[in-house]
Every structure is written in structure tokens, then in C-alpha cells.
C-alpha positions as CSV (number, residue, x, y, z in Angstrom):
1,M,38.2,46.6,45.7
2,S,36.1,44.0,47.5
3,E,38.5,41.4,46.0
4,I,41.4,43.1,47.8
5,I,39.5,43.3,51.1
6,M,38.2,39.7,50.9
7,Q,41.4,38.2,49.5
8,P,44.4,40.1,51.0
9,S,46.7,37.6,49.2
10,V,46.6,40.1,46.3
11,I,48.4,42.6,48.5
12,R,50.6,39.8,49.9
13,A,51.9,39.1,46.4
14,E,52.9,42.7,46.0
15,V,54.6,42.8,49.4
16,E,56.6,39.8,48.5
17,R,57.5,41.2,45.1
18,R,58.7,44.4,46.7
19,R,60.7,42.6,49.4
20,E,62.4,40.3,46.8
21,S,63.3,43.0,44.3
22,D,65.2,46.2,44.7
23,P,64.8,48.5,41.7
24,N,67.7,50.6,42.8
25,A,70.3,47.9,43.4
26,A,72.1,48.4,40.1
27,N,72.0,52.2,40.4
28,R,73.4,52.1,43.9
29,A,76.2,49.8,42.8
30,A,77.1,52.1,39.8
31,I,77.1,55.2,42.0
32,E,79.3,53.4,44.6
33,R,81.8,52.4,41.9
34,S,81.9,55.9,40.5
35,L,82.3,57.4,44.0
36,Q,85.2,55.0,44.8
37,E,86.9,55.8,41.5
38,T,86.5,59.5,42.1
39,I,88.0,59.2,45.6
40,R,90.9,57.1,44.3
41,R,91.7,59.6,41.5
42,Q,91.4,62.5,44.0
43,T,93.7,60.8,46.5
44,N,96.3,60.1,43.8
45,L,96.3,63.6,42.5
46,I,96.7,65.0,46.0
47,R,99.7,62.8,46.5
48,R,101.2,63.9,43.2
49,L,100.6,67.5,44.0
50,A,103.0,67.4,46.9
51,G,105.8,66.5,44.4
52,I,105.1,69.1,41.8
53,D,107.4,72.2,41.8
54,D,106.0,73.9,38.7
55,E,103.2,76.3,39.7
56,D,101.4,76.0,36.4
57,A,101.3,72.2,36.6
58,A,100.3,72.5,40.3
59,A,97.4,74.8,39.3
60,L,96.2,72.3,36.7
61,V,96.3,69.5,39.3
62,T,94.6,71.6,41.9
63,A,91.8,72.4,39.4
64,E,91.4,68.7,38.7
65,I,91.3,68.0,42.4
66,N,88.6,70.6,42.9
67,S,86.6,69.2,39.9
68,L,86.8,65.8,41.5
69,A,85.7,67.2,44.8
70,I,82.6,68.6,43.1
71,Q,82.0,65.3,41.3
72,K,82.4,63.5,44.6
73,Q,79.8,65.7,46.3
74,Q,77.4,65.2,43.5
75,L,77.8,61.4,43.7
76,Q,77.3,61.5,47.4
77,E,74.1,63.4,46.9
78,E,72.9,60.9,44.3
79,Q,73.8,58.1,46.7
80,L,71.7,59.7,49.4
81,A,68.8,60.2,47.0
82,V,68.9,56.5,45.9
83,E,69.1,55.4,49.5
84,R,66.0,57.4,50.3
85,Q,64.3,55.8,47.3
86,Q,65.2,52.4,48.6
87,A,64.0,53.2,52.1
88,D,60.7,54.4,50.6
89,W,60.4,51.2,48.5
90,F,60.8,49.0,51.5
91,A,58.6,51.3,53.7
92,T,55.9,50.9,51.1
93,A,56.2,47.1,51.3
94,D,55.8,47.4,55.1
95,Q,52.8,49.6,54.7
96,L,51.3,47.1,52.2
97,A,51.8,44.3,54.8
98,K,49.9,46.4,57.3
99,I,47.2,47.0,54.8
100,E,47.0,43.3,54.2
101,E,46.5,42.8,57.9
102,W,43.9,45.5,57.9
103,C,42.1,43.9,55.0
104,F,42.0,40.6,56.8
105,R,40.5,42.2,59.9
106,V,37.9,44.1,57.8
107,A,37.0,41.0,55.8
108,T,36.6,39.1,59.0
109,N,34.4,41.8,60.5
110,L,32.6,42.9,57.3
111,P,29.3,41.0,58.0
112,A,29.1,42.6,61.5
113,L,29.6,46.2,60.3
114,D,26.6,48.5,60.6
115,Y,25.6,51.1,58.0
116,E,27.8,53.9,59.4
117,Q,30.8,51.6,59.7
118,R,30.4,50.5,56.1
119,R,30.1,54.1,54.9
120,A,33.3,54.9,56.8
121,L,35.0,52.0,55.2
122,L,33.9,53.2,51.7
123,E,35.2,56.7,52.5
124,A,38.5,55.3,53.8
125,L,38.9,53.4,50.5
126,N,38.0,56.5,48.5
127,V,35.2,54.6,46.8
128,A,33.4,56.6,44.2
129,V,30.5,55.5,42.0
130,R,29.6,57.2,38.8
131,L,26.2,56.2,37.4
132,Y,25.3,57.0,33.8
133,H,22.0,57.1,31.9
134,S,20.5,53.7,31.0
135,D,21.6,54.0,27.4
136,H,25.3,54.6,28.4
137,Q,27.9,51.8,28.3
138,P,29.2,51.1,30.8
139,R,26.1,51.8,33.0
140,Y,28.3,52.7,36.0
141,E,32.0,53.0,37.1
142,I,33.3,52.3,40.5
143,T,36.7,53.5,41.5
144,A,38.6,53.1,44.7
145,S,42.1,53.4,46.1
146,I,43.8,52.3,49.2
147,P,45.7,55.2,50.6
148,I,49.2,54.2,51.5
149,D,49.4,55.8,54.9
150,V,49.3,54.6,58.4
151,G,45.9,56.2,59.2
152,I,43.9,53.5,57.4
153,V,46.1,50.7,58.7
154,S,45.7,51.7,62.3
155,T,42.0,51.9,62.2
156,T,40.3,49.0,64.0
157,T,37.2,47.9,62.2
């Protein structure tokens, strides 16, 4: 954890990776293609329905139009979900950039922190130390995590 605080470039690399890649790009494109195809088919069927005089045939075409309407709605919902995922992906990159800035400030000010401020920093990073008996390997474990939220980022330390 101190590596991350003292060398925010670790976070910067993750920020760059997130900004350069979009894990949902292919999925968004596939949904868009399916949606456009569904709309095209639905439009064509609606045009054809106007020229059908046979009630049974018209009922079949109407059923297909209704089926396509349901499919269109499902695709639009999927599209919204993927757009939310993309927004979350990029928001996380922005949060990581803010954490990088925060780490830089903390690293710069770390020598000047008093005991209480250092404890607050450890709590903010969810640092936990587990110490074992002397015959246990490993002797201790230290875990920490940087919460991805604005609270830690906006703290001035």
C-alpha cells in the first residue's frame, strides 16, 4: 500500500489503461446492429401490413410486428445497461485519477503527519494487520484497500 501512496504512477497506469480501452465497445456495437436490424424489419412489416387484405395473414404479420417490438424494447434496455457500464468504467478511471492526486499529496505530506493523522490515513485505507504466533509463517499479514469513492479523494492531508 505504501508503494501506491509513494508511487502514484501505479494508479496512473491503471487510469491510462481504463481510458484507452473500453470493454463494452464490441458489445455496444453488436447491440446497435441488432437494434437497427430489428427496427428495419419492423418498419418493413408495418409497410407490408397496409397492403395485406387477408385477415389471417395480417394477424401473422401483426404478431411478428409485436414480437419485434418486444425484441426492440429488450435491446434498448440492454443498450442502456451497457451505456451505464461504460459510464461506470470511465467514472472509475476518473476516480482513480483523483486517488492518484490524493496519493501524491499524501506522499508529499507523509513525513509531516502526526500520530492521529497517520491513524486516520490507515483507517481511510482500510489497513488491517494480522499478527500470528512466532512459529507461524507468514508471521504477519497486512491488507489494505483504497475505497473507490469521492470521500477519500476529497480529504486534504
